[in-house]
N, C-alpha and C positions, 0 to 999 in steps of 0.2 A: 252426346247429341244437344249443342250450348244453345241457349236459350239469352238474349240482349238486351238489359234493364234499364233505362237513362234515370240517374240520381237528375234530382228539383235541386236549386237554392245551391247551384256549386256556382253562382256568378257568370263572369265569362268563362268558366268550365264547365265540359261536363265528365261525367264520370260513368265507365261503364260496368255491366256487371256480368260477367257471363256462369253463370246458375249449373252448380253443379245438382243437377235432379234426384243421384244417386241419395240425399242425406232427407232433401225434404219433401212435403206431398206439394209444398207449391213454395215461391219462392217471392212469391207478397212480401211475406210480412216483411220484409224491409224499407218498402213504401207504405209501411204503417206503423203508428203505436203497440209499442211491445206487451203483452199481460194484461188483464184487467182488469184487474185491483179489486176484485172480489176475496180476494182471503190476505190481501196488503197484511195485516195483522197479526194472520196466524202461522203463521214461519218462527219460529225462535232464529237467532245468529246461531253458523255454526262455529263450532268451536276448533281455538288454531293452539294445536301443539308443536311445539318446535325442539327440534331434538340434532342427530348425527350417523348417521350411514359409519361405520370402519368399511376402509378401501384396500383390500391389498392391491390394485394398479398403481392407485396413485400415493401408498405409503402413508393413507394420513387420513384422518377420516374427515368427509363434511358434509356439514352444516343443512339443512336443512325443513321446512314448516309444513307442517298438510295442515288446510282447513278442511274437517272435518263434516258433512252434514245436521241437521239440528238434532236431528233424532238417531244419528252413529251410537253415543250410549244404553239406551234403551233398545234399541232393535237386533232384530239376526240378519237384518235384510243383506244383500251387495250391492256394490256401488262402482257407476265406471269412473275410471281415473282422468283426471284433465294432469299432465304436466304443463306448469306454467313459468319459460324462463324471463327471468331478468335480463337488465339491460346493463352497458355499460355503464360503470362505477356505485354499481346499485349490489343488492346481496338479498338472500332467502328475507328475509323480513320486508321488503320495497314494500308486498304485497298487501302490508300494514300499514308502514309507513304512506301510503300513496295513496291509499284510502279505498283498494283493490279489494279487498276484503268488504268496508262498504257496501260499496255496490254491487258485489255479490252478493252480498245478502240481498239488498232490497231486489234483485233481479230474480232470487228462491222465492221470497216474498210474496212479488208479486205474479208471479203462475211465469214472467215469461222464461221461467228456464225450468227442469227439475232439480231433484241431488243430482250430484257428482263430489265426490273428494276432487279435489287441489294439491298437487303436490310442489314447490315451492324451492328447485334445489338451488345450494349457494355456487353460481356457473365463474367466480370473480374475473378475469380478463378471457375466458380460455378460448367464449366465441362456439364454447359447449360441443369442441373438437379437439383431435389427437393433436398435438402442438407440431409444426414441425419437424420441432429437435427433439422429440421423440421423451421429453422431461417430462410432460403433462396430459397423460392422455384420458383426458375427461371424454370422447366418446364411446374408449372401449369400457370405462367407469359405468355412464350412463346406460349403457344396453349389457354389461354383464355383472354389474352388480345394483346399479340401485332402483332401475323397474324389480327387476327377484324378488329383492328386498322386501317395497313395498305390497307386493303382491305378498308373500308370504306374512307379513308384521300388521296388517290390513284387512279388509273385508273388499277386496276388490272383485271386481268380475274380468277376471284372466281370460281375455278376447282382446284380439286387437280389435274389432268395432265397439268396443265398450272399456279403448284408453287412445287420448286423441292428446296429441301440444302442440299447447301456445305459445306463443314468445313476444316481446316487445321489442322494438329495436335489435341491438346483438341478439336480444333472444331469441328475436323472431327467423335472423338470420341463423339460428342454431335450430329453433323448430321447424323450418325449411329444409334446413342439412339434417337434421335426421329420421323427420318422416321419409323422403324420399330417397335415405340408403337402409331405411328400416322399416319397409311398409308391413316386412311379416308383423312385427312385434304393434305399430301406431296405424291407425282406420281414420285422420283423420288430424288434419293439421290448419290453427291457425296463426296466421302472423301479421302483427300490427307496426307500422313505423319499420320493416325491417333495414337491415341493411344489404342492400342489392346493390352493389356494383359490379357492372360490366368488361370494361376492362378497364385497367390501372394502367397509365403512363410507365415507363419502364427505360430510367429509373425516374423513382414520384419523382416532384415538383419540388422544393425544403420550403414551400411559401403556400400559403394562403389555405384551403380546404383539402391540396393533399397531403401537406404539413402536419394534419390532423389526423390524414388518415395512418398513413406512416407512421403512428405515434399509436393510435389506438389499434391498430393488426402487426406488430413488432410482437408481442407475445403467443401470439399465434400461428404468425406465418410467419417469422424470421425476421431479425435484422440484419440488412436492409431485408423489404419484402421478396421472401422467395416466391414470382410469378405463377412460376408451372403449380406449386401445391396451392396456392389461392385458388388459379383456377380448373383445378382440380376438385376442391371440395364447396363450390362459388355454385350455390341452386341455382344459379343460369346456368350453367352449365351442367348440374345433375338433371334440370327439368326436359332440356333436349333428348334427354331420351328416357320415356317415359315406358316405357316396358320395361322396366327396372321395379317402375311404384306401382303397375296398374293394380287398378281401386280406390286408389288410395285419394281420398275426401277433400280438395285445398279448399285453404278460404285466405286472403291477405288483403287491406286493407290501407291504406294511407293517407296523411294529407297534403291537399293541392296545395305546402304552403310548407310544407317538408326542410326545416330550415341547415339540413346536410344535404334537401338536393335527390333521396331517395324515393320520389314520387317517378323520377327519371326511372330508376331497377324496376319498382314497379307494374309498370308499364310496360319494361319489355319482360316482364316476365308472362307480363297477361299475354303479349306476343308468339314469344315462344309456345304456351301452352293452345294460344287461341292455332295457331300454325300445322301444332301438332293434333289441332282435334279434341284436345283431352279439357272432359266436363271439369270446369271448377267456376269461383266466386271471385271477383274486384272489386272494388271501392274505392275509388277516387271521391274523398271524402273535405267539405270545408274544414282546414284546421291545419295547425300546423306538427310537432313530433313526441314521439314520447307519452310521458302518466299524464299528460294534459289536452293529448287527443282521444287515447282511451280512456281516460274518468268520462271524457262523451258521449265513445261511441261504442263501451264493453258489451254495450248486448245488441250486438251483429255478431259478437267470433262468438260469445258465450251461447246465443243464442243456434248457430252454426252448430254447434258442438251438442249442444244438445239434442237438435232433430239426427246428426249423427248418432248421438249413442242412442235413443227411446228404440231400437230395434232388437239393440242386444239387450237393452232393460227387458221386452216384453218376454224377451227370451228366454232370462235367466227368474224372469216370475212365475213361468209358465213352467216350468223346471222344477220350481219349489214348489210348487202347489202340487207338479204331480210325483213326486218325493212324498208328499204330505200325509197323499192318500195312500 
């Protein structure tokens, strides 16, 4: 079942939300301020640790940071985990450098979201896929090594309903790609300013925006761009067969003035999923691209993910109580 809500304050443009009612008791939280402010001083900031994951698949360790809940060190609780994928020309510390942690701690403190772990892996310029030339098998590493490593070394709730993936720009592409291809691992995905391009000209023009696209895509998709490989991995292609990710809870948002024009791709993804009658949440919001956009609107994807986690948290708590007795 899809429900459409119109956002306000978009000037001459209107935004549409298709509510994935699977996650939320009500989607109206998008129209109201989040958090009640009553415990704004009650929750201490979470703890950031940075380390590396050994990888036989890649042949080198991969750096990551992890944002642990404030009470992680003093409790025995298990927590949901969100993998947050950074954008191009960024790294695992971008969450800290660009204020993501500060905003996240604020959302936890004011009650907008509950407590969960955030994993921040370094994805380089991989787009979080296995590269076209086979030299950088990042997707294989992510699924076969990173996720098991995190579940083994940290107190996660090891269930797909308690495991989400999110990302910004290139990371938004990676989040959608990984979630749609591995919905056995991930129960939810939230993508912001995702690199969504429907069709690439063949060959790519050596000027303007296409010249930029060619440069940023070459490491993952070949130089010149392997059009078939691009099409195969494109989230817009994957979205056309929702039977392969049935049950995945999907959220994506984008600025109406995205400097790369990715709002066009987001609108196409919305159209594809709507045509397939697949529940999802889509928002076109006033703003630009990347962190300048996410800093302003992070409460929405994070609250979406928390709503998706809540049932798994309740089940884990019930199980813990049963074992205690």
